[in-house]
C-alpha positions, -999 to 999 in steps of 0.1 A, spaced: 0 0 0 10 36 -6 8 54 27 -16 83 22 -3 102 51 31 104 34 15 122 5 3 152 25 -28 171 13 -12 188 -17 -35 189 -48 -25 164 -74 -8 177 -105 -32 176 -135 -17 164 -168 -33 161 -202 -18 140 -229 -22 155 -263 -9 148 -299 2 172 -325 -29 179 -346 -14 165 -378 -35 148 -405 -26 111 -406 -11 112 -370 -43 116 -349 -75 96 -348 -64 71 -373 -94 48 -367 -117 77 -373 -97 87 -403 -103 53 -419 -140 64 -422 -138 102 -427 -103 109 -440 -72 122 -425 -80 159 -427 -115 155 -413 -102 133 -385 -76 159 -376 -103 186 -375 -123 163 -353 -94 159 -329 -89 197 -327 -126 201 -319 -124 175 -291 -95 192 -275 -112 226 -278 -142 211 -261 -122 198 -232 -99 227 -224 -125 254 -216 -139 231 -190 -105 229 -173 -100 266 -170 -105 266 -132 -72 247 -130 -45 272 -122 -19 247 -133 -23 222 -161 6 204 -177 4 194 -213 24 164 -223 27 164 -261 38 139 -287 59 139 -309 86 157 -290 89 184 -318 52 194 -315 54 223 -290 47 250 -316 16 231 -328 0 228 -294 11 262 -280 -23 278 -289 -39 254 -264 -17 264 -235 -31 292 -213 -14 315 -187 -2 294 -158 -3 262 -178 29 244 -190 39 221 -218 66 195 -222 72 165 -245 61 130 -235 94 115 -245 102 81 -260 86 47 -254 52 32 -255 22 48 -239 29 31 -206 65 43 -205 54 78 -213 27 79 -186 51 64 -160 76 91 -169 50 118 -163 41 104 -129 77 100 -119 84 136 -128 53 149 -110 71 145 -76 38 138 -59 2 129 -65 -8 133 -102 -38 128 -125 -34 121 -162 -63 125 -186 -64 118 -223 -77 141 -251 -100 116 -267 -129 120 -243 -147 153 -247 -171 146 -219 -144 151 -192 -152 180 -169 -138 197 -138 -161 176 -116 -142 145 -128 -109 161 -120 -122 171 -86 -136 136 -79 -103 120 -89 -83 144 -66 -106 137 -37 -104 100 -42 -66 101 -40 -68 112 -4 -80 77 6 -70 56 -24 -37 47 -41 -51 47 -76 -81 63 -93 -93 51 -127 -119 65 -151 -129 35 -172 -138 40 -209 -166 21 -226 -141 6 -250 -121 -11 -223 -95 15 -219 -95 44 -194 -98 82 -198 -81 91 -165 -56 75 -142 -44 91 -110 -17 79 -86 -7 91 -51 28 80 -60 45 64 -90 39 27 -96 58 14 -126 41 -20 -124 8 -5 -136 23 3 -170 43 -28 -178 29 -56 -199 -3 -38 -207 -20 -45 -241 -22 -9 -252 -48 1 -277 -70 -29 -269 -102 -35 -250 -82 -51 -221 -63 -20 -209 -85 -11 -180 -89 -48 -169 -52 -55 -170 -44 -23 -151 -68 -31 -124 -54 -66 -121 -19 -52 -117 -31 -28 -91 -46 -57 -71 -14 -76 -75 5 -47 -61 -19 -44 -31 -31 -9 -41 -65 4 -32 -85 16 -63 -114 40 -68 -134 39 -101 -149 70 -115 -179 71 -139 -176 53 -172 -172 76 -203 -168 71 -240 -138 79 -260 -142 92 -296 -124 67 -318 -148 56 -345 -172 73 -368 -201 61 -347 -185 77 -316 -179 110 -336 -215 111 -347 -227 105 -312 -205 134 -300 -219 157 -327 -255 149 -321 -261 171 -290 -246 200 -309 -270 199 -338 
């Protein structure tokens, strides 16, 4: 177990993982149905949907990929927010690096789930007071948020990334490590044309 008393009451660092909005680089599954340019525009729209809801955060750290994408995501970064590259490795290695460099409790969210709001970040932060791990499960079997009171590399090793088993495998590893886990509400990522149409429907 991670001793919660050793974490203090400091607010977790909030981190959002983003990609350079480049056609052919983002939302490749969606692009298979609507084309690279349209999928890139969809990704931009999703990010622009999420970020205004996070404005109450005085500090938000962007972790971008690839490492030369800072200029492309700079327009998303507001006063008081910061940006740095994700670095090399698979998704697990990049997330573990972000947690290790946070020097304390941290929450990572993705940029594929436009339904994320401040209430979710607040719930995750509150949950980390009494739990080692907090996970926001996605309907596709992944997760849209993961928070840790302290780094735990074991949660990111041997995971079948980009499959429907990510959340299940992560929770199993947390159990193996003896970590207490709190689950947030289940949300849907936008990966397919059906997901995208469902996202657009309330806006029509």
